[in-house]
C-alpha positions in Angstrom: 33.5 -7.3 31.4 31.5 -9.9 29.5 28.3 -7.8 29.8 30.1 -4.7 28.6 31.5 -6.6 25.5 28.0 -7.6 24.5 26.3 -4.4 25.5 28.5 -2.0 23.4 28.1 -3.8 20.0 24.4 -4.1 20.7 24.2 -0.4 21.5 26.1 0.6 18.4 23.9 -1.6 16.2 20.8 -0.1 17.7 22.1 3.5 17.2 23.0 2.6 13.5 19.5 1.2 12.8 17.8 4.1 14.5 19.9 6.7 12.6 19.4 4.9 9.3 15.6 4.7 9.8 15.5 0.8 9.9 14.5 0.4 13.5 11.0 -0.4 14.6 10.2 1.0 18.0 7.9 -1.5 19.6 6.9 1.0 22.3 5.9 3.5 19.6 2.0 3.7 19.3 2.5 4.0 15.6 3.5 0.3 15.5 0.8 -2.3 16.1 2.0 -5.9 15.8 3.1 -5.6 12.2 -0.1 -4.2 10.9 1.2 -0.7 10.7 4.8 -0.6 9.4 5.3 3.1 9.9 3.2 6.0 10.7 2.0 6.4 7.1 2.1 2.8 5.9 -0.8 0.4 6.5 -0.8 -3.3 5.6 -4.5 -4.3 5.1 -5.8 -7.6 6.4 -7.3 -10.2 4.1 -10.7 -9.3 5.6 -10.4 -5.7 4.7 -8.7 -6.1 1.3 -11.9 -5.8 -0.7 -12.5 -2.3 0.7 -9.2 -1.1 -0.8 -10.0 -2.4 -4.3 -13.5 -0.9 -4.3 -12.4 2.4 -6.0 -14.7 4.8 -7.8 -12.2 7.2 -9.6 -9.7 4.7 -10.9 -9.5 1.0 -11.9 -11.2 -1.4 -9.6 -10.3 -5.1 -9.4 -12.2 -8.3 -8.6 -9.6 -10.8 -7.2 -10.0 -14.4 -6.4 -8.3 -14.1 -3.0 -6.5 -11.6 -0.8 -3.4 -11.9 1.4 -1.6 -9.5 3.7 1.7 -8.3 2.4 4.7 -8.1 4.6 6.8 -5.2 5.7 9.8 -6.7 3.8 7.8 -7.0 0.6 6.6 -3.4 0.8 10.1 -2.2 1.5 11.3 -3.8 -1.7 8.3 -2.7 -3.6 8.7 1.0 -2.5 12.3 1.0 -3.7 11.1 -0.1 -7.2 8.2 2.3 -7.1 10.4 5.3 -6.3 12.5 4.5 -9.3 9.4 4.1 -11.5 8.0 7.4 -10.3 11.4 9.0 -11.0 11.2 7.6 -14.6 7.6 8.9 -15.0 8.6 12.4 -13.8 10.9 12.7 -16.9 8.0 12.0 -19.3 6.0 15.2 -20.1 2.7 13.5 -20.6 2.8 10.9 -17.8 1.3 11.2 -14.3 4.0 11.5 -11.7 2.8 11.6 -8.1 6.0 12.8 -6.4 7.9 11.4 -3.5 6.3 8.6 -1.5 7.0 10.3 1.8 4.2 12.8 0.9 1.6 10.1 1.1 -0.1 7.7 3.5 -0.1 4.2 1.9 -2.3 1.2 2.2 -1.3 -2.2 0.7 -2.9 -5.5 0.0 -1.9 -8.6 -2.0 -4.3 -10.5 -4.2 -4.6 -13.2 -6.8 -6.5 -12.8 -10.1 -6.5 -15.1 -13.1 -3.6 -17.2 -11.6 -1.3 -14.1 -11.2 -0.2 -12.4 -8.0 -0.4 -8.7 -7.4 0.4 -6.0 -4.9 -2.1 -3.1 -4.8 -1.2 0.3 -3.2 -3.6 3.1 -2.3 -2.0 6.5 -1.8 -3.4 9.6 -0.1 -1.8 13.0 1.0 -0.6 12.9 4.6 -2.1 16.4 5.2 -5.6 15.2 4.3 -8.0 14.9 7.3 -9.2 11.3 7.2 -12.7 10.3 8.0 -11.8 6.7 8.4 -9.2 4.6 10.3 -6.7 3.7 7.5 -5.7 0.7 9.6 -9.1 -1.0 8.8 -10.8 1.1 6.2 -9.8 2.1 2.7 -9.2 5.8 2.1 -11.3 6.4 -1.0 -12.1 9.8 -2.5 -14.9 9.8 -5.1 -13.9 12.9 -6.9 -11.0 13.8 -9.2 -7.9 14.7 -7.2 -4.5 13.8 -8.4 -3.2 13.8 -4.8 -5.1 10.4 -4.4 -3.7 7.6 -6.6 -3.1 3.9 -6.8 -0.7 1.4 -8.2 -0.8 -2.2 -9.3 2.3 -4.3 -9.4 2.2 -7.7 -11.1 4.5 -9.9 -8.9 4.1 -12.8 -11.4 5.5 -10.8 -14.3 7.5 -8.5 -12.1 6.3 -5.2 -13.5 4.1 -2.2 -12.7 0.8 -2.6 -14.5 -0.7 0.7 -13.4 0.1 4.0 -11.6 -3.1 6.0 -11.9 -4.6 9.1 -10.3 -8.2 9.8 -9.3 -9.2 11.5 -12.6 -12.2 9.7 -14.0 -15.4 8.3 -12.7 -15.3 4.5 -13.0 -18.3 3.5 -10.9 -20.2 4.3 -7.8 -18.4 2.8 -4.8 -19.9 -0.5 -3.9 -21.4 -1.1 -7.3 -20.2 -3.6 -9.9 -19.0 -2.6 -13.3 -21.3 -3.4 -16.3 -21.3 -7.1 -17.0 -20.1 -8.1 -13.6 -22.3 -9.9 -11.1 -22.9 -8.0 -7.9 -21.3 -10.6 -5.6 -19.9 -10.2 -2.1 -16.1 -10.1 -1.8 -14.4 -13.4 -2.7 -13.9 -15.9 0.2 -10.6 -15.7 2.0 -8.6 -18.8 1.8 -7.9 -20.2 5.2 -5.3 -22.8 5.7 
């Protein structure tokens, strides 16, 4: 009887989590040791972070250091991002990308000028990828509003940018004028 008492609440909790979309199925090939949160969400490693920020059709950033964001951080961020996108959709002149579920997402954290940021790279789920989004940034070097990015300032707790691929900023891999062409910043180990 003791086994049945423990089993039933555990079963009910599991069914609740699965039906509410909160359960991570460790046997699912779409889940790989915390790197891939869900089929469409990728948490980039510190080693691959620079690839994500090397954009050619929207703002590019040169951080001091990178860090891997957590699934919990992204869950909270995406709740705020959905609200921000909803606000943008009500402004006639603002870019509003639509529902997050339409996009594959890649995330990295970084520090720049003493502030902490989350960066997100978004691409349409129906797009045939030529790279593995687990390790390589999905970058399109042509104007296409279905590809976009966002920058969230964790320090000041606000969105700094939500921008689509709509202007040529620089060739991928090249520095902006006035910047030294340096390799990616070193990754702090500790």
